[in-house]
C-alpha positions as CSV (number, residue, x, y, z in Angstrom):
1,M,76.0,105.2,113.1
2,S,75.7,102.9,109.9
3,A,76.1,99.1,110.1
4,A,79.2,99.6,107.5
5,A,80.9,102.2,110.0
6,A,80.1,99.9,112.8
7,T,81.8,96.8,111.3
8,A,84.8,98.5,109.3
9,S,87.2,97.4,111.7
10,V,86.3,93.9,112.3
11,D,87.8,91.1,110.3
12,L,84.7,89.3,109.4
13,A,86.4,86.3,107.6
14,A,88.8,85.6,110.7
15,L,85.7,85.9,113.0
16,K,83.8,83.3,111.1
17,Q,86.6,81.2,110.9
18,R,86.9,81.3,114.8
19,H,83.4,80.1,115.0
20,S,82.3,77.0,113.2
21,L,78.6,77.6,112.0
22,G,77.5,74.0,113.1
23,D,78.8,74.6,116.7
24,V,77.1,77.9,116.7
25,V,73.8,76.4,115.5
26,E,74.0,73.4,118.2
27,A,75.0,75.9,121.0
28,A,71.7,77.6,120.2
29,G,69.8,74.8,121.1
30,V,69.1,73.3,117.4
31,P,70.7,69.7,117.2
32,L,72.3,68.8,114.1
33,R,71.9,65.2,112.6
34,G,75.0,63.5,111.2
35,R,78.7,64.1,111.1
36,G,79.6,64.8,107.6
37,R,79.7,67.8,105.1
38,V,76.1,68.1,105.2
39,R,73.9,68.1,108.5
40,Q,70.3,68.7,109.0
41,A,67.9,69.8,111.7
42,V,64.4,70.8,112.2
43,C,64.4,74.6,111.0
44,P,64.0,77.1,114.1
45,F,62.6,79.8,111.8
46,H,59.2,77.9,110.8
47,E,57.1,75.0,111.8
48,E,58.0,71.7,110.2
49,R,58.7,68.2,110.9
50,E,60.8,67.2,108.2
51,G,64.1,68.7,108.9
52,S,64.9,71.0,106.1
53,F,67.5,73.2,107.8
54,T,70.7,72.4,106.2
55,V,74.3,73.3,107.3
56,Y,77.1,72.9,104.7
57,G,80.3,72.2,106.5
58,D,82.6,73.0,103.5
59,T,81.0,76.5,102.7
60,E,79.9,77.4,106.4
61,R,76.7,78.2,104.8
62,W,73.2,77.1,106.0
63,Y,69.8,76.8,103.9
64,C,66.5,76.0,104.7
65,F,64.6,74.2,101.9
66,G,61.2,74.8,103.7
67,C,61.3,78.5,104.5
68,G,64.1,79.7,102.0
69,E,65.9,81.4,104.7
70,G,69.8,81.1,104.4
71,G,73.2,82.7,105.0
72,D,76.3,82.4,107.0
73,V,76.7,82.3,110.9
74,L,76.1,86.0,111.2
75,D,73.0,85.6,109.3
76,F,71.8,82.8,111.4
77,L,72.3,85.0,114.8
78,Q,70.5,88.0,113.3
79,R,67.6,85.8,112.2
80,L,67.5,83.7,115.3
81,E,67.4,86.4,117.7
82,G,66.6,89.3,115.9
83,L,69.8,91.3,115.9
84,S,71.2,93.9,113.7
85,L,74.7,92.9,112.0
86,P,76.6,94.9,114.7
87,E,74.8,93.2,117.2
88,A,75.4,89.8,116.0
89,I,79.1,90.5,115.4
90,R,79.6,91.6,119.2
91,R,77.4,88.6,120.1
92,L,79.8,86.3,118.3
93,D,83.1,88.1,119.0
94,G,82.2,87.8,122.5
95,S,82.0,84.1,122.5
96,P,85.3,82.5,123.9
97,T,87.6,80.5,121.4
98,S,90.4,78.2,122.2
99,P,93.4,79.2,119.4
100,S,95.4,76.0,120.2
101,R,92.4,73.7,119.0
102,P,91.3,73.3,115.4
103,A,88.5,75.4,114.3
104,R,86.0,72.6,113.5
105,S,86.4,71.3,117.1
106,R,86.0,74.5,119.0
107,Q,82.7,75.0,121.0
108,A,81.1,78.6,120.6
109,A,79.5,79.9,123.7
110,P,75.6,79.7,123.4
111,P,74.1,83.1,122.6
112,V,73.3,85.3,125.5
113,V,69.7,85.3,126.1
114,P,68.4,87.9,128.7
115,P,66.4,86.2,131.4
116,R,62.4,86.1,131.0
117,D,60.6,89.2,132.2
118,P,57.4,87.8,133.4
119,A,55.9,91.2,134.4
120,L,56.5,92.6,130.9
121,L,55.4,89.3,129.1
122,T,52.3,89.2,131.3
123,A,51.4,92.9,130.2
124,A,52.1,92.0,126.6
125,A,49.7,88.7,126.8
126,R,47.0,91.4,128.2
127,Q,47.6,93.5,125.1
128,Y,47.4,90.6,122.9
129,G,44.1,89.3,124.3
130,G,42.4,92.6,123.9
131,E,43.5,92.5,120.2
132,M,42.2,88.9,119.6
133,R,38.9,90.0,121.2
134,R,38.6,92.9,118.7
135,S,40.1,90.9,115.6
136,R,37.4,89.1,113.5
137,E,40.2,87.6,111.3
138,A,41.9,86.0,114.5
139,K,38.8,84.6,116.0
140,A,37.8,83.2,112.5
141,Y,41.3,81.6,112.2
142,L,41.0,80.2,115.8
143,A,37.4,78.7,114.7
144,S,38.9,77.3,111.6
145,R,41.3,75.2,113.8
146,G,38.6,74.2,116.0
147,I,39.4,76.5,119.0
148,G,36.3,78.3,120.3
149,F,36.3,81.9,121.6
150,E,35.6,80.8,125.3
151,A,38.4,78.4,125.3
152,A,40.8,81.0,123.5
153,V,39.9,83.5,126.3
154,R,40.6,80.8,129.1
155,L,43.9,79.8,127.6
156,G,45.1,83.5,127.4
157,L,45.4,83.3,123.6
158,G,46.0,86.6,121.7
159,Y,46.5,88.4,118.5
160,A,49.3,90.7,117.6
161,S,48.1,93.4,115.1
162,G,51.8,94.5,114.6
163,Q,50.6,97.9,115.9
164,G,50.6,99.5,119.4
165,L,52.3,97.0,121.7
166,R,55.3,99.2,122.2
167,R,53.4,102.1,123.2
168,F,51.0,100.1,125.5
169,L,54.1,98.6,127.3
170,E,55.9,102.1,127.7
171,A,52.4,103.5,129.0
172,S,52.4,100.7,131.4
173,G,55.8,101.7,132.8
174,F,58.1,99.5,131.0
175,G,61.4,101.3,130.0
176,R,63.2,101.0,126.8
177,E,66.1,98.5,128.0
178,R,63.4,96.0,129.2
179,L,61.5,96.2,125.7
180,A,64.8,95.8,124.0
181,S,65.8,92.6,125.8
182,S,62.2,91.1,125.9
183,G,62.5,89.4,122.6
184,L,59.2,90.9,121.6
185,F,60.8,93.2,119.2
186,T,63.0,92.7,116.2
187,G,64.5,95.1,113.7
188,A,61.4,94.6,111.4
189,G,59.0,95.7,114.2
190,E,56.8,93.1,116.4
191,R,58.0,89.7,116.5
192,F,54.6,88.3,116.3
193,A,53.0,90.7,113.9
194,G,50.2,88.8,112.1
195,M,50.0,85.9,114.4
196,V,47.7,84.4,117.0
197,V,49.8,84.4,120.3
198,V,49.9,81.3,122.6
199,P,51.3,82.0,126.2
200,E,53.0,79.6,128.7
201,I,51.5,80.6,132.0
202,A,52.7,79.6,135.6
203,G,51.9,80.9,138.6
204,G,49.4,83.2,137.0
205,R,52.2,85.0,135.0
206,V,53.2,84.5,131.5
207,R,56.7,82.9,131.1
208,W,57.1,82.4,127.3
209,L,55.3,83.1,124.0
210,A,54.7,81.7,120.7
211,G,53.0,82.7,117.8
212,R,51.4,80.9,114.6
213,A,50.7,83.0,111.5
214,I,47.0,83.3,110.4
215,D,47.9,84.1,106.8
216,R,49.0,80.6,105.6
217,A,51.3,82.5,102.8
218,A,53.3,84.1,105.5
219,S,56.8,83.2,106.4
220,P,57.7,82.3,108.7
221,R,54.7,80.5,109.9
222,F,55.7,80.0,113.4
223,Q,57.8,82.2,115.8
224,S,58.8,82.2,119.3
225,L,60.8,84.2,121.9
226,P,64.5,83.6,121.7
227,G,66.0,81.0,124.0
228,P,64.9,77.4,125.2
229,K,61.5,76.3,124.5
230,P,59.6,75.3,127.4
231,V,57.2,71.9,127.7
232,L,54.2,74.1,127.0
233,G,51.4,73.7,129.4
234,L,53.4,72.2,131.8
235,G,52.9,75.3,134.1
236,R,49.0,74.4,134.2
237,L,49.5,70.9,135.4
238,G,50.7,71.5,139.0
239,P,53.7,69.9,140.6
240,A,52.4,66.3,140.6
241,P,49.5,65.5,138.2
242,P,48.1,61.8,138.3
243,W,48.4,61.5,134.6
244,A,49.2,63.7,131.7
245,V,49.0,63.9,127.7
246,V,52.4,64.9,126.0
247,T,51.8,65.8,122.3
248,E,53.9,67.6,119.6
249,G,52.5,70.6,118.2
250,L,51.0,74.0,119.4
251,F,47.6,73.4,118.1
252,D,47.6,69.5,119.3
253,W,48.1,71.0,122.8
254,L,45.4,73.8,122.3
255,M,42.6,71.1,121.4
256,L,43.4,68.9,124.5
257,A,43.4,72.0,126.9
258,Q,40.2,73.2,125.4
259,W,38.9,69.7,126.1
260,G,40.2,70.2,129.7
261,L,42.6,67.4,129.8
262,P,45.8,67.6,131.6
263,A,48.1,68.1,128.6
264,C,51.5,69.6,127.4
265,A,53.4,69.8,124.2
266,A,57.1,69.0,123.3
267,L,56.8,71.6,120.6
268,G,58.7,69.2,118.2
269,T,60.3,66.0,118.5
270,Q,63.7,67.2,119.5
271,G,64.9,67.5,123.2
272,L,63.0,65.0,124.7
273,E,65.1,64.4,127.5
274,R,63.8,68.0,129.0
275,V,60.1,66.4,128.2
276,A,60.7,63.3,130.2
277,N,62.7,65.4,133.0
278,A,59.7,68.0,133.2
279,L,57.1,64.9,133.7
280,R,59.6,63.1,136.0
281,G,56.8,63.5,138.9
282,C,53.8,62.0,136.6
283,P,53.0,58.4,137.2
284,R,51.3,58.0,133.6
285,V,52.3,59.8,130.7
286,F,50.1,59.4,127.6
287,I,52.2,60.0,124.3
288,A,50.1,61.5,121.4
289,F,52.8,62.4,118.9
290,D,52.2,62.8,115.0
291,N,51.2,59.8,112.9
292,D,54.4,60.1,110.7
293,E,58.0,58.6,110.8
294,A,59.4,61.4,112.9
295,G,56.4,61.1,115.5
296,R,57.0,57.4,115.5
297,E,60.6,57.6,116.2
298,A,60.0,60.1,118.9
299,T,57.3,58.2,120.6
300,E,59.9,55.1,120.7
301,R,62.6,57.5,122.2
302,L,60.2,59.2,124.7
303,T,59.0,55.9,125.8
304,G,62.4,54.6,126.5
305,L,63.1,57.5,128.6
306,L,59.8,57.4,130.6
307,G,59.8,53.6,131.1
308,H,56.9,51.9,132.7
309,R,55.2,55.3,132.9
310,A,54.6,55.7,129.3
311,A,51.5,54.8,127.5
312,P,51.9,55.6,123.8
313,L,48.7,56.3,121.6
314,S,48.2,55.2,118.0
315,L,46.2,57.7,116.0
316,P,43.9,56.2,113.4
317,A,45.1,55.5,110.0
318,G,44.9,58.7,107.9
319,I,44.8,61.2,110.8
320,T,48.2,63.2,110.9
321,D,48.0,64.6,114.5
322,V,45.8,65.4,117.5
323,A,44.6,68.8,115.9
324,E,43.3,67.0,113.0
325,L,41.4,64.3,114.9
326,A,40.2,66.8,117.0
327,C,38.4,68.7,114.0
328,S,37.1,65.3,112.8
329,A,33.8,63.8,113.6
330,N,33.4,62.5,117.1
331,G,37.2,63.5,117.4
332,R,36.9,63.9,121.2
333,A,35.1,60.7,121.8
334,V,37.6,58.7,119.4
335,F,40.6,60.5,121.6
336,R,39.0,59.5,124.7
337,H,38.8,55.8,123.5
338,L,42.4,56.0,122.5
339,L,43.6,56.8,126.1
340,T,41.4,53.9,127.4
341,Q,43.2,51.6,125.0
342,A,46.5,52.9,125.8
343,A,46.0,52.7,129.5
344,R,45.0,48.9,129.1
345,D,48.0,48.2,127.1
346,A,50.4,49.9,129.4
347,A,49.0,48.1,132.5
């Protein structure tokens, strides 16, 4: 059945009126700043720090000045979760509304995200790992970012060529329904096609995946499975690490993990409460966020949440983030010195 036939009986204007775009965006885990006609957030569709994702309350439209994506509430759901238009309509139409309340005050139910399937994700990561070993391009990209091949294998990194994953998983015994709900596939094909894939591993099984495009011209540059983001690397730390470093980005964490440091990544500067809660059993938390305004503000917020356990680091002038420091001359030694200094300051 065509999309037009599937949606012919749906009053799209009324459906959109019942579900405020801003409410749906925030219910999907994208916090918006501000309360006026124009509100902004860090874009969920590409890696950024500036907060280019913009919601216009008067037109109920969104646009990202970073990646150029935009549309209405249905476009947002389609893009966020890889849904077709009929699927997005069913998802939105299944959200409860409250007719007695003004439309702008309604709270849309969060999109239903299927539970993670660790067995399937672990199998997918195994296939991605094999592709990484065979891909000169992927290994060259990782090397250009300072990640050696041995560390890539140890951390379970992979590469998605965009071909063969479905056949591999079906041959491994996973049925079509599990594949459809895994988040690994979109209407355009494999979600992580053309990307280095980074797993979150806990208890020996993969619980989540994120990808970074190796082509700098690709859009989006960053992808992850639909649904809430974890604190990346937490599963490797154990239940009560004596100390840990929390950093901001994907490659910041990869560099620290390559060095063998107990580290995790917030994957942005939003939702710091979940980071503080995840590290509640850790006596000392070193904060190594990006050396920009957003990173400094996030450091201050997380320090307030952690209290006396926090030990913020100050990156050297001219260094943007941990990944850049790591690739600079004597980066590892400099970072260890920063850890020592932060520990003294926090004592």
